[in-house]
C-alpha positions as CSV (number, residue, x, y, z in Angstrom):
1,M,129.5,-54.0,-36.4
2,K,130.1,-53.7,-32.4
3,T,128.2,-56.3,-30.4
4,D,126.8,-56.1,-27.0
5,R,126.1,-59.8,-27.0
6,F,125.5,-61.5,-23.7
7,D,125.0,-65.4,-23.8
8,I,123.2,-66.9,-21.0
9,R,122.3,-70.8,-20.5
10,V,120.0,-72.1,-17.8
11,T,120.3,-75.8,-17.1
12,G,118.5,-78.2,-14.9
13,Y,116.0,-81.1,-14.9
14,G,112.6,-81.0,-16.8
15,G,110.2,-79.9,-14.3
16,Q,112.3,-77.4,-12.4
17,G,111.3,-74.3,-14.7
18,V,114.1,-74.1,-16.6
19,I,112.4,-73.1,-19.9
20,L,110.2,-70.7,-18.0
21,C,113.2,-69.0,-16.3
22,S,114.8,-68.6,-19.7
23,Y,111.6,-67.3,-21.6
24,I,111.3,-64.6,-18.7
25,I,115.0,-63.4,-19.1
26,G,114.2,-63.1,-22.9
27,K,111.0,-61.5,-22.6
28,A,112.5,-59.1,-20.1
29,T,115.3,-57.9,-22.5
30,A,113.0,-57.9,-25.4
31,L,109.9,-56.2,-24.2
32,F,111.0,-54.2,-21.1
33,A,114.7,-53.5,-21.8
34,E,115.0,-52.7,-25.4
35,Y,117.4,-55.5,-26.3
36,H,117.2,-58.1,-29.0
37,S,116.9,-61.6,-27.8
38,T,116.4,-65.0,-28.9
39,M,115.9,-68.3,-26.9
40,T,116.6,-72.0,-27.9
41,Q,115.8,-74.9,-25.7
42,S,116.9,-78.6,-25.5
43,F,115.3,-81.5,-23.3
44,G,115.6,-85.3,-23.0
45,P,113.0,-87.7,-24.2
46,E,111.1,-87.3,-21.1
47,A,110.1,-83.8,-20.1
48,R,110.0,-84.1,-16.4
49,G,113.2,-85.4,-14.8
50,S,115.5,-85.5,-17.5
51,A,118.4,-83.1,-18.5
52,C,117.2,-79.8,-19.8
53,S,118.6,-76.6,-20.9
54,A,117.8,-73.3,-22.6
55,Q,120.0,-70.7,-24.1
56,V,119.2,-66.9,-24.1
57,V,121.3,-64.6,-26.4
58,I,120.7,-60.8,-25.8
59,D,122.3,-58.1,-27.7
60,K,121.7,-54.2,-28.4
61,N,121.8,-55.2,-32.1
62,R,119.8,-57.8,-33.9
63,V,120.8,-61.4,-32.9
64,L,122.3,-63.0,-36.1
65,F,123.4,-66.3,-34.7
66,P,120.9,-67.6,-32.0
67,Y,122.8,-70.4,-30.4
68,V,125.3,-70.3,-27.3
69,K,128.5,-72.2,-27.8
70,K,130.3,-70.6,-24.6
71,Q,128.1,-68.7,-22.2
72,D,128.9,-65.5,-20.2
73,L,126.6,-66.5,-17.6
74,L,125.5,-70.2,-16.4
75,I,122.4,-70.6,-14.3
76,A,122.6,-74.2,-13.0
77,M,119.7,-75.9,-11.0
78,S,121.1,-79.4,-11.4
79,Q,124.6,-81.2,-10.8
80,E,124.1,-82.9,-14.2
81,G,123.5,-79.6,-16.0
82,Y,126.4,-77.9,-14.4
83,M,128.7,-80.8,-15.3
84,K,127.7,-80.7,-18.8
85,F,128.2,-76.9,-19.4
86,A,130.5,-75.6,-16.7
87,R,133.7,-75.9,-19.1
88,D,131.8,-73.9,-21.7
89,M,132.3,-70.6,-19.9
90,N,133.8,-67.5,-21.6
91,P,136.7,-65.9,-19.6
92,G,135.5,-63.9,-16.7
93,G,131.8,-65.5,-16.7
94,V,129.4,-66.0,-13.9
95,L,128.1,-69.0,-12.6
96,V,124.8,-68.6,-10.6
97,Y,123.7,-71.9,-9.0
98,D,121.4,-73.7,-6.7
99,N,123.8,-74.7,-3.8
100,D,121.1,-77.1,-2.7
101,M,121.5,-79.1,-5.9
102,V,124.9,-77.9,-7.4
103,H,128.3,-78.4,-5.9
104,P,131.0,-76.6,-8.3
105,G,134.3,-78.5,-8.4
106,E,137.6,-77.8,-10.4
107,E,135.7,-77.6,-13.9
108,L,135.6,-73.8,-13.8
109,A,138.3,-71.5,-14.9
110,A,139.8,-69.4,-12.0
111,D,138.4,-66.1,-13.3
112,V,134.6,-67.4,-13.3
113,K,132.9,-65.7,-10.5
114,K,130.7,-68.2,-8.5
115,Y,127.3,-67.2,-6.7
116,G,125.4,-69.7,-4.8
117,I,122.2,-69.6,-3.2
118,P,119.9,-72.3,-1.4
119,A,117.0,-71.7,-4.2
120,S,115.0,-74.8,-3.4
121,A,115.3,-74.4,0.3
122,L,114.0,-70.6,0.0
123,A,111.3,-71.4,-2.2
124,V,109.7,-73.7,0.5
125,K,110.8,-71.8,3.6
126,V,109.8,-68.3,2.3
127,V,107.3,-68.7,-0.5
128,G,105.8,-72.1,0.6
129,K,106.2,-73.5,-2.6
130,A,109.2,-75.8,-4.1
131,M,108.2,-75.2,-7.4
132,T,109.1,-71.6,-7.2
133,S,112.8,-72.3,-6.9
134,N,113.3,-71.1,-10.6
135,I,112.0,-67.6,-9.6
136,V,114.1,-67.5,-6.6
137,I,117.2,-68.0,-8.5
138,L,115.9,-65.7,-11.3
139,G,115.7,-63.0,-8.7
140,F,119.3,-63.9,-7.5
141,F,120.5,-64.0,-11.0
142,A,119.0,-60.4,-11.7
143,A,120.6,-59.0,-8.7
144,T,124.0,-60.2,-10.1
145,T,123.9,-58.2,-13.3
146,D,123.3,-54.5,-14.3
147,R,122.6,-55.6,-18.0
148,I,118.9,-56.1,-17.4
149,P,117.1,-53.9,-15.0
150,R,115.2,-55.5,-12.1
151,T,111.8,-53.9,-13.2
152,A,112.1,-55.4,-16.6
153,I,112.4,-58.8,-15.1
154,E,109.7,-58.2,-12.5
155,E,107.5,-57.0,-15.5
156,A,108.3,-60.2,-17.4
157,V,107.7,-62.5,-14.3
158,K,104.2,-60.7,-13.6
159,S,103.2,-61.2,-17.4
160,S,104.6,-64.9,-17.8
161,V,103.4,-66.8,-15.0
162,P,99.8,-68.4,-14.5
163,G,97.1,-66.0,-13.6
164,G,96.7,-65.8,-9.9
165,T,100.3,-66.6,-9.0
166,E,101.7,-63.2,-9.6
167,K,101.9,-62.1,-6.1
168,M,103.5,-65.5,-5.0
169,N,106.1,-65.5,-7.9
170,L,107.0,-61.7,-7.1
171,L,107.7,-62.9,-3.5
172,A,110.0,-65.7,-4.9
173,F,111.7,-63.2,-7.2
174,E,112.3,-60.7,-4.2
175,T,113.5,-63.6,-2.0
176,G,116.3,-64.4,-4.5
177,Y,117.2,-60.7,-5.1
178,D,117.4,-59.9,-1.6
179,Y,119.5,-63.1,-0.9
180,F,122.2,-61.7,-3.1
181,K,122.2,-58.3,-1.7
182,K,122.6,-59.5,2.0
183,N,125.0,-62.0,1.0
184,Y,127.2,-60.8,-1.8
185,S,127.0,-57.0,-2.1
186,A,129.8,-55.1,-0.8
């Protein structure tokens, strides 16, 4: 059976919105982009401040193995998470990272594409809320891939964030999306 499988890992600290970010990616692919998707998560003994990661597997076919061994795309929101998973990239993979928090080194293969965004700073400066850095980086991620339509992720954001915060979170999404377009698009 031909597979269109795409493995994504999101990593950071508990409290940064890693799980919500992953949930939105999975929801966008399953409900609004006609993929199959699964999400698994892992976090330390204390939820806030400890290491946290979530894995999203998307595929045009049914997902038969829901775990990520090597990711095609790594979204890193903490140095600790980056260090733990940077070596687990598939050839030609993509690293999306908050360059306020993560400083890539020699851990990555030469063919990995790296895209950094000051997500934490933009969340405060543009949106006015540090807690939206996960949605800023989600918008940035959306601009790096043509696998998931922007509109699908926007719909998933609107239907996943707490009521009354949709406008703020869509601004955070747009901030990240526009940052990629201004700084990385040819």
